C-alpha positions as CSV (number, residue, x, y, z in Angstrom):
1,M,0.0,0.0,0.0
2,L,2.7,2.4,0.9
3,D,4.3,2.0,-2.5
4,Q,1.1,3.6,-4.0
5,I,1.6,6.8,-1.9
6,S,2.9,9.6,-4.0
7,Q,6.5,10.5,-3.3
8,Q,7.0,13.8,-1.5
9,E,10.0,15.2,0.4
10,T,9.1,15.1,4.1
11,T,12.5,15.4,5.8
12,V,13.1,18.3,8.1
13,T,14.8,21.1,6.4
14,A,17.9,22.8,7.7
15,S,16.2,26.2,7.9
16,P,14.3,26.7,11.2
17,R,10.6,26.7,11.0
18,K,8.2,28.8,13.1
19,K,6.4,27.0,15.8
20,F,2.7,26.9,14.9
21,I,1.3,25.2,18.0
22,E,2.7,24.5,21.4
23,V,1.3,22.0,23.9
24,N,2.7,22.4,27.4
25,N,2.1,20.1,30.3
26,L,-1.3,18.9,29.0
27,V,-3.4,16.9,31.5
28,K,-6.8,15.3,31.0
29,Y,-8.4,13.2,33.8
30,F,-11.9,11.7,33.4
31,P,-13.9,11.3,36.6
32,V,-15.2,7.9,37.6
33,R,-18.5,8.4,39.5
34,A,-20.4,5.8,41.6
35,G,-23.0,5.6,44.3
36,L,-26.4,7.3,44.8
37,M,-24.9,10.8,44.7
38,Q,-22.6,10.0,41.8
39,R,-19.6,11.2,43.7
40,V,-16.2,11.0,42.1
41,Q,-14.5,7.8,43.2
42,A,-11.4,7.8,41.0
43,W,-9.8,9.5,38.0
44,V,-8.9,8.0,34.6
45,K,-5.5,9.6,33.8
46,A,-5.9,9.6,30.1
47,V,-3.3,12.3,29.4
48,D,-0.8,13.1,32.1
49,D,1.7,15.9,31.5
50,V,2.3,15.8,27.8
51,S,4.3,18.5,26.0
52,F,5.3,18.9,22.4
53,F,5.2,21.4,19.5
54,I,4.3,21.4,15.8
55,N,6.0,23.6,13.3
56,E,4.2,25.6,10.7
57,G,3.3,23.4,7.7
58,E,4.6,20.3,9.4
59,T,3.0,16.9,9.9
60,F,3.5,15.6,13.5
61,G,2.7,12.0,13.9
62,L,1.4,10.7,17.3
63,V,1.6,6.9,17.8
64,G,1.0,4.4,20.5
65,E,-1.2,1.5,21.5
66,S,-5.0,1.8,21.7
67,G,-6.0,3.6,24.9
68,C,-2.7,5.5,25.4
69,G,-4.4,8.9,25.1
70,K,-3.7,9.9,21.5
71,T,-7.2,10.8,20.5
72,T,-7.8,12.5,23.8
73,V,-4.7,14.7,23.1
74,G,-6.1,15.7,19.7
75,R,-9.6,16.5,21.0
76,T,-8.4,18.4,24.1
77,I,-6.1,20.6,21.9
78,L,-9.2,21.6,19.9
79,R,-11.3,22.1,23.2
80,L,-13.8,19.5,22.0
81,I,-13.3,18.2,25.5
82,P,-12.1,20.4,28.4
83,A,-8.5,20.0,29.7
84,T,-7.8,19.3,33.4
85,S,-4.7,21.5,33.2
86,G,-1.9,22.7,30.9
87,E,-1.9,25.0,28.0
88,V,-2.1,25.0,24.2
89,V,-0.6,28.1,22.5
90,M,-1.7,28.8,18.9
91,G,-1.1,32.1,17.3
92,G,0.3,33.5,20.5
93,K,-2.9,32.8,22.4
94,N,-3.7,30.1,25.0
95,V,-6.6,28.2,23.5
96,F,-7.8,27.2,26.9
97,E,-8.2,30.8,28.1
98,L,-10.2,32.0,25.1
99,S,-13.7,33.3,25.7
100,S,-16.6,31.7,23.8
101,D,-16.6,34.5,21.2
102,E,-12.8,34.3,20.8
103,L,-12.9,30.5,20.6
104,K,-15.6,30.6,17.9
105,K,-13.4,32.8,15.8
106,M,-10.4,30.4,16.2
107,R,-12.6,27.4,15.3
108,A,-12.3,28.4,11.7
109,D,-8.5,27.8,11.9
110,M,-8.6,24.4,13.5
111,Q,-10.6,21.4,12.4
112,I,-10.6,17.6,12.8
113,I,-11.0,14.6,10.6
114,F,-12.6,11.9,12.6
115,Q,-11.6,8.3,12.7
116,D,-14.9,6.7,11.9
117,P,-16.3,7.8,8.5
118,Y,-19.6,6.2,9.2
119,S,-20.6,7.8,12.5
120,S,-19.0,11.2,11.9
121,L,-21.7,12.2,9.3
122,D,-25.3,12.9,10.1
123,P,-27.3,10.2,8.2
124,R,-30.3,12.5,7.9
125,M,-28.4,15.3,6.2
126,P,-27.2,15.5,2.6
127,I,-23.4,15.6,2.6
128,G,-23.4,19.1,0.9
129,E,-25.2,20.4,4.0
130,S,-22.8,18.7,6.3
131,I,-19.8,20.2,4.5
132,A,-21.5,23.7,4.4
133,E,-22.5,23.6,8.1
134,G,-19.3,25.3,9.2
135,L,-19.8,28.0,6.6
136,R,-23.2,28.8,7.9
137,V,-22.0,29.1,11.4
138,H,-18.7,31.0,10.8
139,T,-19.4,33.1,7.7
140,S,-22.1,35.3,6.1
141,K,-21.8,33.8,2.7
142,S,-24.9,33.3,0.6
143,G,-26.4,29.9,-0.3
144,Q,-24.9,30.0,-3.8
145,E,-21.4,30.9,-2.4
146,R,-21.6,28.1,0.1
147,Y,-22.6,25.7,-2.7
148,D,-19.7,26.8,-4.8
149,I,-17.3,26.1,-1.9
150,V,-18.8,22.7,-1.3
151,A,-18.5,21.8,-5.0
152,E,-14.9,23.0,-5.0
153,M,-14.0,21.0,-1.9
154,L,-15.7,17.8,-3.2
155,T,-13.7,18.2,-6.4
156,R,-10.5,18.6,-4.5
157,V,-11.0,15.3,-2.7
158,G,-11.8,13.4,-5.9
159,M,-15.6,13.5,-5.9
160,R,-18.2,15.3,-8.0
161,A,-20.2,18.4,-7.2
162,E,-23.5,16.5,-7.8
163,H,-22.6,14.2,-4.9
164,A,-23.5,17.1,-2.5
165,R,-27.2,16.2,-2.8
166,R,-26.7,12.5,-1.7
167,Y,-26.9,11.1,1.7
168,P,-24.0,9.3,3.6
169,H,-25.4,5.8,3.2
170,E,-25.0,6.1,-0.6
171,F,-21.2,6.2,-0.3
172,S,-18.5,3.7,0.5
173,G,-16.2,4.1,3.5
174,G,-13.4,5.7,1.4
175,Q,-15.8,8.2,-0.1
176,R,-17.2,9.1,3.3
177,Q,-13.7,9.7,4.6
178,R,-13.1,12.0,1.6
179,I,-16.3,13.8,2.6
180,G,-15.0,14.2,6.1
181,I,-11.8,15.8,4.6
182,A,-13.9,18.1,2.5
183,R,-15.8,19.2,5.5
184,A,-12.7,19.9,7.5
185,L,-11.3,22.0,4.6
186,A,-14.4,24.1,3.9
187,L,-13.4,26.9,6.2
188,R,-9.8,26.9,4.9
189,P,-8.2,26.1,8.3
190,K,-4.6,26.3,9.2
191,F,-4.4,23.3,11.5
192,I,-6.1,19.9,11.2
193,V,-6.2,17.0,13.7
194,C,-6.2,13.8,11.6
195,D,-7.5,11.3,14.1
196,E,-6.6,7.9,12.5
197,P,-8.1,9.0,9.2
198,V,-7.2,5.8,7.3
199,S,-7.5,3.1,10.0
200,A,-11.1,2.2,9.1
201,L,-10.4,1.9,5.3
202,D,-9.3,-0.8,3.0
203,V,-5.6,-0.9,2.2
204,S,-5.9,0.3,-1.4
205,I,-8.2,3.2,-0.3
206,Q,-5.7,4.3,2.5
207,A,-3.1,5.3,-0.1
208,Q,-5.6,7.4,-2.0
209,V,-6.7,9.3,1.1
210,L,-3.1,9.8,2.2
211,N,-2.3,11.2,-1.2
212,I,-5.2,13.6,-1.0
213,L,-4.0,14.8,2.5
214,R,-0.5,15.4,1.1
215,E,-1.7,17.4,-1.9
216,L,-4.0,19.5,0.2
217,Q,-1.2,20.2,2.7
218,R,1.0,21.3,-0.2
219,D,-1.7,23.5,-1.8
220,F,-3.1,25.1,1.3
221,G,0.0,25.1,3.6
222,L,-1.8,23.0,6.3
223,T,-0.3,21.9,9.6
224,Y,-1.3,18.4,10.7
225,L,-1.4,16.4,13.9
226,F,-1.6,12.9,12.5
227,I,-2.8,10.4,15.0
228,A,-2.3,6.7,14.0
229,H,-1.2,3.3,15.2
230,N,0.1,2.1,11.8
231,L,3.8,2.9,12.2
232,S,4.5,2.3,8.5
233,V,2.0,5.0,7.5
234,V,3.4,7.4,10.1
235,E,6.9,6.8,8.8
236,H,5.9,7.8,5.2
237,F,3.6,10.6,6.2
238,S,5.1,12.5,9.1
239,E,8.1,14.7,9.6
240,R,8.4,14.3,13.3
241,V,6.9,11.6,15.5
242,G,5.9,11.4,19.2
243,V,5.3,8.0,20.9
244,M,2.8,7.8,23.8
245,Y,2.4,5.1,26.4
246,L,-0.3,5.1,29.1
247,G,-0.9,8.9,28.9
248,K,2.7,9.8,28.8
249,M,5.0,10.9,25.9
250,V,8.0,8.5,26.1
251,E,9.9,9.5,22.9
252,M,9.8,12.3,20.3
253,A,12.1,12.9,17.4
254,P,12.4,13.7,13.7
255,R,11.1,10.8,11.7
256,D,14.4,9.6,10.3
257,L,16.1,9.7,13.7
258,L,13.3,7.9,15.5
259,Y,13.1,5.0,13.0
260,A,16.8,4.7,12.6
261,D,17.7,4.8,16.3
262,P,14.7,4.4,18.7
263,L,15.9,5.1,22.2
264,H,13.0,4.1,24.4
265,P,12.4,0.3,24.9
266,Y,8.7,0.7,24.2
267,T,9.5,2.4,20.9
268,Q,11.9,-0.4,20.0
269,A,9.2,-3.0,20.7
270,L,6.7,-1.1,18.4
271,M,9.3,-0.8,15.7
272,S,10.0,-4.6,15.8
273,A,6.3,-5.2,15.0
274,I,6.4,-3.3,11.7
275,P,5.8,-5.9,8.9
276,V,8.6,-6.1,6.3
277,P,7.5,-7.0,2.8
278,D,10.3,-9.4,2.3
279,P,9.9,-13.1,3.3
280,T,13.6,-13.7,3.3
281,Y,14.3,-10.9,5.9
282,K,14.5,-12.1,9.5
283,R,13.6,-9.5,12.1
284,H,14.1,-9.7,15.9
285,R,10.6,-9.5,17.2
286,I,10.3,-8.1,20.7
287,I,7.4,-9.5,22.6
288,L,6.2,-7.5,25.6
289,E,4.8,-9.6,28.4
290,G,1.8,-8.7,30.4
291,D,-1.1,-6.3,29.8
292,V,-1.1,-2.5,29.6
293,P,-1.8,-1.2,33.2
294,S,-5.1,0.6,33.9
295,P,-5.0,4.4,33.6
296,L,-7.2,4.4,36.7
297,N,-4.1,3.3,38.7
298,P,-1.0,3.7,36.6
299,P,2.3,2.3,38.0
300,S,4.7,4.6,39.9
301,G,7.9,5.7,38.4
302,C,8.2,4.9,34.7
303,R,4.8,3.7,33.5
304,F,6.4,1.2,31.2
305,H,8.5,-0.6,33.9
306,T,5.9,-3.3,34.5
307,R,6.4,-4.6,30.9
308,C,10.0,-3.5,30.2
309,P,12.4,-6.5,30.1
310,I,15.3,-4.4,31.2
311,A,13.7,-2.4,34.0
312,F,15.6,-2.1,37.3
313,D,14.8,-0.7,40.8
314,L,14.9,3.0,40.0
315,C,12.4,2.5,37.2
316,S,9.6,1.7,39.6
317,Q,10.6,4.4,42.1
318,E,11.2,7.6,40.0
319,E,9.8,8.9,36.8
320,P,12.5,9.4,34.2
321,P,13.1,12.9,32.8
322,F,11.9,13.6,29.3
323,K,14.9,15.3,27.8
324,D,16.8,15.9,24.6
325,Y,19.6,13.5,23.8
326,G,20.7,15.3,20.7
327,G,19.3,16.5,17.5
328,G,15.8,17.1,18.9
329,H,15.6,13.4,20.0
330,Y,13.7,13.4,23.2
331,A,13.2,10.3,25.4
332,A,12.3,9.3,28.9
333,C,14.3,6.3,30.1
334,H,16.5,5.8,33.2
335,W,19.0,3.7,31.2
336,L,19.8,6.8,29.1
337,E,20.7,8.6,32.3
338,V,22.8,5.9,34.1
339,G,24.3,4.3,31.0
340,D,25.4,5.2,27.5
341,R,23.1,5.9,24.5
342,G,22.9,2.2,23.7
343,A,22.1,1.1,27.2
344,S,18.4,1.1,26.6
345,K,18.5,-1.2,23.5
346,L,16.4,-4.3,23.7
347,T,18.7,-6.8,22.1
348,T,19.1,-10.4,23.1
349,E,22.6,-9.7,24.4
350,N,21.6,-6.5,26.3
351,I,18.7,-8.2,28.0
352,A,20.8,-11.2,28.9
353,A,23.5,-9.0,30.4
354,K,21.1,-6.8,32.4
355,K,18.4,-9.3,33.5
356,G,19.8,-12.8,33.1
357,R,19.7,-15.4,30.5
358,D,16.1,-16.4,31.3
359,V,14.8,-12.9,30.4
360,A,16.6,-13.1,27.1
361,Q,14.0,-15.6,26.0
362,K,11.4,-12.8,25.9
363,V,13.0,-11.7,22.6
364,I,11.7,-14.1,19.9
365,H,13.6,-14.4,16.7
């Protein structure tokens, strides 16, 4: 599938880019209520102190297992759900401190493409009306002007203007996702959260949608937060990548650095699971034992230590610092603090040396 994606240079250029959006110490806890009075009994720590930035015109990939908080980050940034604490700075303004009128004005600059192309469209509304809904709310354009924009957006995503009169059930999954892209583009936003926009699509359709997103980014100068769990897609589509685990950012780096030299053991385990389209190539597959802990009661210290095959005492006692280890390559691992750069590598030899020969069997060839 990735061979079908149009080639486009996505490496980070030498010239510095302007930061478009900054996320600082973002926290989102969901209350768990119980009892007759529905009092708060506990908190689901979906996102816990996450910080990153996205440069202007850049695609920032956010990856991790299901339930790690990726989608919550994207929706909280847009204030679709309220944050517990932290700040999101866009255009010099803290999005969380905007009044309702100020937020309404900024809504035109930030949109979202939802993961599910089936449930994200109103089944009782023709798709032309769905696409034009934002134009009715945020602009004073006439009906004809709105129709012209809807027709233009449908054409840009590979559909026809007459499709505007049809209903969502008349389209395939790939076509519905294109409609979702057209709806996000109608107001000509500057920033789009792409929440796993191709995960619900067939493999052949995924390449078409990704090509559309790339072309639109080039033509409109868009900035993307690209949320996904398909690491192969993220590698081809993103310029910088952040890796989340259980509500925390564990690694962040330019794409080429991250895929060539992942520093965090969790990232290394994810990379080992990427399929290689070559039956003669033998890859060391790293199998993580145990289940992901509950965000209701996350482990102390490093949240990955309960599944990390090279964890030691400090990992369960103290949270590792999330710091730059050169070239904008951030990671949070105690082995990087107490050892050299290669101390956190999950190789058979490394695991055997640190944890004993029995632990080395966790790495399956």
